[in-house]
C-alpha positions in Angstrom: 0.0 0.0 0.0 1.5 3.3 -1.1 -0.2 5.1 1.8 0.8 3.3 5.0 -1.6 5.3 7.1 -4.4 3.6 5.3 -3.1 0.1 6.0 -4.7 -0.4 9.5 -7.8 1.3 8.2 -8.1 -1.3 5.4 -7.5 -4.1 8.0 -10.4 -2.8 10.0 -12.6 -2.6 6.9 -11.7 -6.2 5.9 -12.4 -7.4 9.4 -15.8 -5.6 9.6 -16.8 -6.8 6.1 -15.8 -10.5 6.6 -17.4 -10.6 10.1 -20.8 -10.0 8.4 -20.4 -13.0 6.1 -22.7 -15.9 7.3 -20.6 -18.5 9.1 -17.5 -16.3 9.5 -15.7 -16.9 12.9 -12.3 -15.4 12.5 -9.8 -13.4 10.5 -6.1 -14.0 10.9 -3.7 -11.4 9.4 -0.2 -12.8 8.8 3.3 -11.5 7.9 3.8 -7.8 7.8 0.0 -7.3 8.1 0.5 -8.5 11.6 3.9 -6.9 12.3 3.6 -3.2 11.9 7.4 -2.7 12.6 8.2 -4.5 9.4 5.6 -2.8 7.2 6.6 -0.6 4.3 5.1 0.7 1.1 5.5 -2.6 -0.5 3.6 -4.6 2.1 0.5 -6.5 1.1 -2.5 -7.7 3.1 -2.1 -11.4 3.7 -4.8 -13.1 5.7 -6.8 -16.2 6.4 -10.6 -15.8 6.6 -11.9 -18.6 8.8 -15.5 -19.8 8.2 -17.8 -22.7 9.2 -17.3 -25.7 7.0 -20.9 -25.7 5.7 -20.6 -22.1 4.6 -17.1 -22.2 3.1 -18.1 -23.1 -0.5 -20.8 -20.3 -0.8 -18.4 -17.8 0.9 -15.8 -18.4 -1.8 -18.4 -17.7 -4.5 -19.1 -14.1 -3.4 -16.5 -11.5 -2.3 -18.9 -8.6 -2.1 -17.7 -7.9 1.5 -14.3 -6.6 0.2 -13.9 -2.9 0.7 -14.2 -0.5 -2.3 -15.2 -3.1 -5.0 -15.2 -0.4 -7.7 -11.4 0.0 -7.3 -10.6 -3.7 -7.8 -8.9 -4.3 -11.1 -8.2 -8.0 -10.7 -9.7 -10.9 -8.8 -8.0 -14.2 -9.4 -8.4 -17.6 -7.8 -5.3 -19.4 -6.5 -6.0 -23.0 -6.0 -9.2 -24.3 -4.3 -9.0 -21.9 -1.3 -7.0 -18.9 -2.2 -7.5 -15.5 -3.9 -5.4 -12.6 -5.1 -7.2 -9.2 -5.3 -5.5 -6.2 -6.9 -6.6 -2.6 -6.4 -6.1 0.3 -8.7 -3.3 1.7 -6.5 -1.4 -1.6 -6.8 -2.3 -2.7 -3.3 -2.6 -6.5 -3.1 -4.7 -8.8 -0.9 -3.7 -12.4 -0.8 -5.9 -14.6 1.3 -7.7 -17.9 1.7 -11.3 -18.4 2.7 -11.5 -21.8 4.5 -12.7 -23.8 7.4 -10.3 -24.8 10.2 -10.5 -28.4 8.9 -9.5 -27.3 5.4 -6.4 -25.5 6.8 -5.5 -28.4 9.1 -1.7 -28.7 9.5 -1.0 -25.1 8.6 2.0 -23.7 10.4 1.7 -20.0 11.3 4.5 -17.5 12.1 3.7 -13.8 12.7 -0.1 -13.6 13.0 -2.8 -11.5 14.6 -6.4 -12.3 15.1 -8.5 -9.3 14.3 -11.7 -11.1 15.4 -12.4 -14.6 16.3 -14.1 -17.2 18.5 -12.5 -20.1 20.4 -12.0 -22.1 17.3 -10.0 -19.3 15.7 -8.0 -18.7 18.8 -7.1 -22.5 18.9 -6.3 -22.4 15.2 -3.7 -19.6 15.7 -2.2 -21.2 18.8 -1.9 -24.6 17.2 -0.4 -23.1 14.0 2.3 -21.3 16.0 3.1 -24.5 17.8 3.5 -26.4 14.5 6.0 -23.8 13.5 8.1 -24.8 16.5 7.9 -28.5 15.5 8.9 -28.3 11.9 11.4 -30.9 10.8 14.9 -29.5 11.2 16.9 -28.8 8.0 19.2 -31.7 7.0 22.1 -29.4 6.0 24.2 -32.1 4.3 21.3 -33.2 2.1 20.3 -29.6 1.3 23.9 -28.9 0.2 24.0 -32.0 -2.0 20.8 -31.0 -3.7 22.4 -27.7 -4.6 24.7 -29.5 -7.0 22.0 -31.9 -8.2 19.8 -29.0 -9.3 22.7 -27.2 -10.9 23.5 -30.3 -12.9 20.0 -30.8 -14.1 19.6 -27.1 -14.9 22.9 -27.0 -16.8 21.8 -30.0 -18.8 18.5 -28.4 -19.7 20.3 -25.2 -20.8 22.7 -27.1 -23.0 19.6 -29.0 -24.5 18.1 -25.6 -25.3 15.4 -25.6 -22.6 16.6 -22.4 -21.1 13.5 -21.3 -19.3 13.2 -24.5 -17.1 17.0 -24.4 -16.8 16.7 -21.0 -15.1 14.2 -22.4 -12.7 16.5 -25.2 -11.7 19.5 -22.9 -11.2 18.0 -19.6 -10.0 15.1 -21.0 -7.9 15.6 -24.6 -6.8 19.4 -24.8 -6.5 19.5 -21.4 -4.8 16.6 -22.4 -2.4 18.7 -25.4 -1.2 21.7 -23.2 -0.8 19.8 -20.7 1.2 18.5 -23.4 3.5 22.0 -24.8 4.0 23.4 -21.4 4.8 20.7 -20.7 7.3 21.4 -24.0 9.0 25.2 -23.6 9.0 26.1 -20.0 9.3 25.1 -17.4 11.9 23.5 -14.3 10.4 25.4 -11.1 10.7 22.4 -9.3 12.1 19.6 -10.1 14.5 17.1 -10.3 11.7 14.5 -12.9 12.5 14.3 -15.8 10.0 11.0 -16.6 8.3 10.9 -20.4 8.9 8.3 -20.8 6.2 10.2 -18.8 3.6 13.9 -19.0 4.2 14.7 -16.6 1.3 12.8 -13.8 3.1 15.1 -11.3 4.7 18.1 -13.3 3.6 19.6 -10.0 2.2 19.6 -8.4 5.7 20.8 -11.5 7.5 23.7 -12.3 5.1 24.4 -9.1 3.2 27.7 -10.0 1.7 26.6 -13.4 0.5 23.4 -11.9 -0.8 25.1 -9.2 -2.9 27.4 -11.8 -4.4 24.6 -14.2 -5.1 22.5 -11.5 -6.7 25.4 -10.7 -9.1 25.9 -14.3 -9.9 22.2 -14.8 -10.8 22.2 -11.9 -13.2 24.4 -13.8 -15.6 23.4 -16.2 -18.3 22.1 -19.5 -16.9 25.3 -21.5 -17.5 27.5 -18.9 -15.9 25.0 -18.5 -13.1 25.2 -22.3 -12.4 29.0 -22.1 -12.3 28.8 -19.1 -10.0 26.3 -20.7 -7.6 28.5 -23.8 -7.3 31.6 -21.8 -6.6 29.9 -19.6 -4.1 28.4 -22.5 -2.3 31.8 -24.2 -2.0 33.4 -21.0 -0.8 31.0 -20.2 2.0 30.0 -23.7 3.1 32.8 -26.2 2.5 35.7 -25.0 4.7 35.8 -26.8 8.0 32.6 -28.8 7.3 33.3 -32.5 7.0 29.8 -33.4 5.9 29.9 -31.0 2.9 29.4 -33.1 -0.3 32.8 -32.3 -1.8 33.0 -35.3 -4.2 29.5 -34.4 -5.6 30.6 -30.8 -5.9 33.7 -31.9 -7.8 31.6 -34.0 -10.3 29.2 -31.1 -10.8 31.9 -28.5 -11.4 33.6 -30.8 -13.9 30.3 -30.9 -15.9 29.6 -27.2 -15.5 33.1 -26.4 -16.9 32.1 -28.1 -20.2 30.9 -26.0 -23.1 
């Protein structure tokens, strides 16, 4: 939202509107919508709209409770439960309308309940508890998968499938690298990690690595693959006996081929 002063106002209007929907029993804002200290002009409204199971299907058919419908320029479905709504000032709402049962197993980080009954309170509490019981990262496996994805991506690029190659190198290999770094290296700042999205706030937690990684990824996909491999080895391999050095050797030998 370009006007941050309107952010809380819109949260209140979303809350009031959804509370009038038959069967509604809670609205949970998440991320920066729940953490004002992290909010900036690029923050979206992310939330979960909790509703009785028998009312869920009909509630997803009509979104007339959203504020200022005349200013909505896009309303798109995301999967069975989710929605993205774009306003004419580029403010974005991303949310799901679902019953507690439909969201069973959801882990929740930063969250605020703008209204809700006991079911909603329990849902938030249990979601936070799940966040604390997520399976720990297997750093050695994650590091190995960096080189697996680089190899696959490089092969796709040499085959001429450059778009999917970029996904393997810039998204999947980098994702495994980021998870490994977070598991192995202390951040240089006290920036809190987003356990559900490890790449979030990575730049603030590891500024030097992030700058170098960004530069590497701006290159053509083959060069990006070589750069990711080299950076992964440089920041992770020294002093770590479980680092997959032999796999890294094999991958780098292939990445060196033209």
